[in-house]
C-alpha positions as CSV (number, residue, x, y, z in Angstrom):
1,X,70.3,24.0,43.8
2,X,68.9,24.1,40.3
3,X,66.0,21.8,39.5
4,X,67.4,21.1,36.0
5,X,67.3,17.4,35.3
6,X,67.8,15.2,32.3
7,X,65.1,15.1,29.7
8,X,63.5,11.9,28.3
9,X,65.9,9.9,26.1
10,X,68.8,12.0,27.2
11,X,72.3,10.8,26.3
12,X,75.1,10.1,28.7
13,X,76.5,13.5,27.9
14,X,73.2,15.0,28.7
15,X,73.1,13.3,32.0
16,X,76.5,14.5,32.8
17,X,75.6,18.1,32.0
18,X,72.4,17.9,33.9
19,X,74.2,16.5,36.9
20,X,76.9,19.2,36.8
21,X,74.2,21.9,36.7
22,X,72.2,20.4,39.4
23,X,75.1,20.3,41.8
24,X,77.0,23.3,40.5
25,X,76.7,25.0,43.9
26,X,78.5,22.2,45.7
27,X,81.1,21.9,42.9
28,X,81.8,25.7,42.9
29,X,82.1,25.7,46.7
30,X,84.6,22.9,46.5
31,X,86.8,24.7,44.0
32,X,86.4,27.9,45.9
33,X,87.7,26.3,49.2
34,X,90.5,24.5,47.4
35,X,91.6,27.6,45.6
36,X,91.6,29.7,48.8
37,X,93.6,27.0,50.6
38,X,96.0,26.7,47.6
39,X,96.5,30.5,47.6
40,X,97.2,30.5,51.3
41,X,99.8,27.7,51.0
42,X,101.4,29.4,48.0
43,X,101.9,32.7,49.9
44,X,103.2,31.0,53.0
45,X,105.4,28.7,50.9
46,X,107.3,31.7,49.4
47,X,107.9,32.9,52.9
48,X,109.2,29.5,54.1
49,X,111.3,28.9,51.0
50,X,113.0,32.3,51.4
51,X,113.7,31.4,55.0
52,X,115.2,28.1,53.9
53,X,117.6,29.9,51.6
54,X,118.4,32.5,54.2
55,X,119.6,30.0,56.7
56,X,121.7,28.1,54.1
57,X,120.0,24.8,54.9
58,X,118.9,24.3,51.3
59,X,122.3,23.7,49.9
60,X,124.4,22.3,52.8
61,X,125.6,18.7,53.2
62,X,123.0,17.0,55.5
63,X,125.6,14.8,57.0
64,X,127.7,17.7,58.3
65,X,127.5,19.2,61.8
66,X,127.2,22.7,60.3
67,X,124.1,21.6,58.2
68,X,122.5,20.1,61.3
69,X,122.9,23.5,63.1
70,X,121.4,25.3,60.0
71,X,118.4,22.9,60.0
72,X,117.9,23.6,63.7
73,X,117.9,27.3,63.0
74,X,115.5,27.0,60.2
75,X,113.1,24.7,62.1
76,X,113.2,27.1,65.1
77,X,112.1,30.0,62.9
78,X,109.8,28.3,60.4
79,X,109.2,24.7,61.5
80,X,106.2,25.3,63.8
81,X,103.9,26.6,61.1
82,X,104.9,23.8,58.7
83,X,104.3,21.1,61.3
84,X,101.0,22.5,62.4
85,X,99.9,22.8,58.8
86,X,101.0,19.3,58.0
87,X,99.0,17.9,60.9
88,X,95.8,19.9,59.9
89,X,96.1,18.8,56.3
90,X,96.6,15.2,57.4
91,X,93.2,15.3,59.1
92,X,91.6,17.3,56.3
93,X,93.0,15.1,53.5
94,X,89.7,13.3,52.9
95,X,87.4,15.9,54.3
96,X,86.6,17.4,50.9
97,X,85.5,14.0,49.6
98,X,83.3,13.5,52.7
99,X,81.6,16.9,52.4
100,X,81.0,16.5,48.7
101,X,79.8,12.9,48.7
102,X,77.7,13.0,51.9
103,X,74.8,15.2,50.5
104,X,75.1,13.8,46.9
105,X,72.4,11.1,47.4
106,X,71.4,11.5,51.0
107,X,70.0,15.0,50.4
108,X,67.8,13.7,47.5
109,X,66.3,11.1,49.9
110,X,65.9,13.6,52.7
111,X,64.1,16.2,50.5
112,X,62.1,13.6,48.6
113,X,63.4,14.8,45.2
114,X,64.9,11.4,44.2
115,X,61.7,10.3,42.5
116,X,61.5,13.4,40.4
117,X,65.1,13.0,39.3
118,X,64.6,9.3,38.5
119,X,61.6,9.9,36.3
120,X,63.1,12.4,33.8
121,X,64.2,9.9,31.3
122,X,67.6,8.9,32.6
123,X,66.5,6.4,35.2
124,X,67.8,5.9,38.7
125,X,70.9,4.0,37.7
126,X,72.1,6.4,34.9
127,X,71.3,9.5,36.9
128,X,73.1,8.2,40.0
129,X,76.1,7.1,37.9
130,X,76.2,10.5,36.2
131,X,76.0,12.5,39.4
132,X,78.7,10.3,41.0
133,X,81.0,10.5,38.0
134,X,80.8,14.3,37.7
135,X,81.4,14.9,41.4
136,X,84.2,12.4,41.6
137,X,86.0,13.8,38.6
138,X,85.7,17.3,40.0
139,X,87.1,16.1,43.3
140,X,90.0,14.2,41.7
141,X,91.0,17.3,39.7
142,X,90.8,19.6,42.7
143,X,92.7,17.2,45.0
144,X,95.4,16.8,42.4
145,X,96.0,20.5,42.1
146,X,96.0,20.9,45.9
147,X,98.5,18.0,46.2
148,X,100.8,19.6,43.7
149,X,100.8,22.9,45.7
150,X,101.3,20.9,48.9
151,X,104.3,19.1,47.4
152,X,106.0,22.4,46.7
153,X,104.9,23.9,50.1
154,X,106.3,21.2,52.3
155,X,109.5,20.7,50.2
156,X,111.7,22.1,53.1
157,X,110.4,19.3,55.4
158,X,111.0,16.7,52.7
159,X,114.6,17.8,52.4
160,X,115.1,17.5,56.2
161,X,113.4,14.1,56.6
162,X,112.3,11.2,54.5
163,X,109.3,11.6,52.2
164,X,108.1,8.3,53.6
165,X,107.2,10.1,56.8
166,X,103.5,9.8,57.8
167,X,102.4,13.4,57.1
168,X,104.5,13.9,54.0
169,X,103.6,10.6,52.3
170,X,99.8,11.1,52.5
171,X,100.2,14.5,50.8
172,X,101.8,12.9,47.7
173,X,99.5,13.5,44.6
174,X,98.5,9.9,43.9
175,X,97.7,9.1,47.6
176,X,96.0,12.5,48.2
177,X,93.6,12.0,45.2
178,X,92.9,8.3,46.0
179,X,92.2,9.1,49.7
180,X,89.8,11.9,48.8
181,X,88.0,9.6,46.3
182,X,87.8,6.9,48.9
183,X,86.2,9.2,51.5
184,X,83.9,10.4,48.7
185,X,82.8,6.9,47.9
186,X,82.2,6.0,51.5
187,X,80.0,9.1,51.9
188,X,78.0,8.3,48.8
189,X,77.3,4.8,49.9
190,X,76.5,5.8,53.4
191,X,74.2,8.5,52.1
192,X,72.4,6.0,49.8
193,X,71.9,3.4,52.5
194,X,71.3,5.6,55.6
195,X,69.7,8.6,53.8
196,X,71.1,11.1,56.3
197,X,73.5,13.7,55.1
198,X,75.2,14.5,58.5
199,X,75.6,10.8,59.3
200,X,77.1,10.0,55.9
201,X,79.6,12.9,56.2
202,X,80.6,11.8,59.7
203,X,81.2,8.2,58.7
204,X,83.3,9.3,55.7
205,X,85.4,11.7,57.9
206,X,86.0,8.9,60.4
207,X,87.1,6.5,57.6
208,X,89.3,9.3,56.1
209,X,91.2,9.7,59.4
210,X,91.5,6.0,60.0
211,X,92.6,4.8,56.6
212,X,96.1,6.5,56.7
213,X,96.8,4.8,60.0
214,X,95.8,1.4,58.5
215,X,98.0,2.2,55.4
216,X,100.9,3.2,57.5
217,X,100.8,-0.1,59.4
218,X,101.2,-2.1,56.2
219,X,103.1,0.3,53.9
220,X,106.6,-0.8,54.8
221,X,105.8,-4.3,53.4
222,X,104.5,-3.2,50.0
223,X,107.8,-4.4,48.6
224,X,110.4,-6.6,50.4
225,X,112.7,-4.5,52.6
226,X,116.4,-4.3,52.1
227,X,119.3,-4.3,54.6
228,X,122.6,-2.4,54.7
229,X,125.5,-1.4,56.9
230,X,126.4,2.2,57.6
231,X,128.9,4.1,59.7
232,X,126.8,7.1,60.5
233,X,123.7,8.0,62.5
234,X,122.7,10.6,59.9
235,X,121.8,8.1,57.0
236,X,118.1,9.0,56.9
237,X,118.7,12.7,56.3
238,X,121.4,11.9,53.7
239,X,119.6,9.7,51.2
240,X,115.8,10.0,52.1
241,X,115.4,6.3,52.6
242,X,112.8,4.8,55.0
243,X,114.6,3.0,57.9
244,X,112.3,0.7,59.8
245,X,114.7,-0.7,62.4
246,X,118.4,-0.5,63.3
247,X,120.7,-2.8,65.2
248,X,124.4,-2.6,65.9
249,X,127.4,-4.9,65.9
250,X,131.0,-4.5,67.2
251,X,134.2,-5.6,65.7
252,X,133.8,-9.0,67.4
253,X,130.5,-9.6,65.7
254,X,128.4,-9.2,68.8
255,X,124.9,-7.9,68.2
256,X,123.3,-5.0,70.1
257,X,119.8,-3.5,69.9
258,X,119.5,0.3,69.7
259,X,118.8,0.6,73.4
260,X,121.8,-1.5,74.2
261,X,124.1,0.5,72.0
262,X,122.9,3.9,73.4
263,X,123.4,2.6,76.9
264,X,127.1,2.1,76.0
265,X,127.7,5.8,75.0
266,X,127.3,9.0,77.1
267,X,126.3,11.3,74.3
268,X,125.0,11.2,70.7
269,X,128.3,12.6,69.5
270,X,130.2,9.8,71.1
271,X,128.0,7.3,69.4
272,X,128.6,9.0,66.0
273,X,132.3,8.8,66.7
274,X,132.3,5.1,67.5
275,X,130.5,4.4,64.2
276,X,132.7,6.7,62.2
277,X,135.9,5.1,63.6
278,X,134.7,1.6,62.9
279,X,134.3,0.4,66.5
280,X,130.7,-0.3,65.8
281,X,128.6,-0.8,62.6
282,X,125.0,0.1,62.2
283,X,122.7,-2.3,60.3
284,X,119.5,-0.8,58.9
285,X,116.4,-2.5,57.6
286,X,115.0,0.0,55.1
287,X,113.1,0.9,52.0
288,X,115.3,2.8,49.5
289,X,114.3,6.3,48.5
290,X,113.7,5.4,44.8
291,X,110.7,3.3,46.0
292,X,108.8,6.4,47.0
293,X,106.8,6.6,43.8
294,X,106.1,2.9,43.5
295,X,104.8,3.0,47.1
296,X,102.6,6.0,46.2
297,X,101.1,4.1,43.2
298,X,100.6,0.9,45.2
299,X,98.8,2.7,48.0
300,X,96.8,4.9,45.6
301,X,95.9,1.7,43.7
302,X,94.3,-0.2,46.5
303,X,92.5,2.9,47.7
304,X,91.1,3.6,44.3
305,X,90.1,0.0,43.9
306,X,88.2,0.2,47.2
307,X,86.7,3.5,46.2
308,X,85.4,2.0,42.9
309,X,83.9,-1.0,44.8
310,X,82.1,1.2,47.2
311,X,80.8,3.5,44.4
312,X,79.6,0.4,42.6
313,X,77.9,-0.8,45.8
314,X,76.1,2.6,46.0
315,X,74.9,2.3,42.4
316,X,73.7,-1.3,43.1
317,X,71.9,-0.2,46.2
318,X,70.1,2.7,44.4
319,X,69.3,0.4,41.4
320,X,68.0,-2.6,43.4
321,X,67.1,-1.6,46.9
322,X,66.3,2.1,47.1
323,X,62.6,3.0,46.9
């Protein structure tokens, strides 16, 4: 890394420039990795989208039996790579923030260079704030670009299943950016307090993996759910809504759980026929598809708020406690 630091009396812009130059290697590495990953996803995405068009699954009616067969053909040929990629990106969603934020302050303490940086006119608080702001802004920009590529890349899976699905939802641009910044803030705070780069990265990675599970547990209740009746078992693939639970009723008004209903039929096709003919009615508790973006912003909002609080705690620790 460069040893360039802020000069005495340096302005906020000067601190920002100095911070960017000092950590340019880490920032360039971040954009290099994100660019390579984006290029790989773009190339593979063209292959998958061409396959989607070739099978006819991109334009068929999701509720028809013919379309179900087309989707099965598409998933058999192309689905494995998409699903493996989604799982990997689910784990790696906050890894960039962890690896960028971990060394940001911890390495200064490990190498003993923090005293030099703090005595160049900017002071410990302004220098730490500048470094954190520059790295965080770069991470947000990179995560946003990656999320946009991911949204296009996994569009075939989004057509086949609800965008509220675990893997797809966390790759939406607002949540992807917020999750990366949350892992970054955790890493920065852990690095400031513990002064160990590897430990800070490890803690941030663990938080990055755990947070989506916590969010998924409470996500359905961001807004009050709705209930509706349907006469098909294909409703989720038809309108992209998020169905939490389903129960059934017969013409006499008797209520049946899903398990009780499926024990009454021999095949899935028979169950669909009973619903289609009106012998039974399905009742769904769900979140409508048009709440996808409000849910994205709600989840991104509390993650960003938590990230800001953690970053503020890191600044306070450096300003008041670090020596």
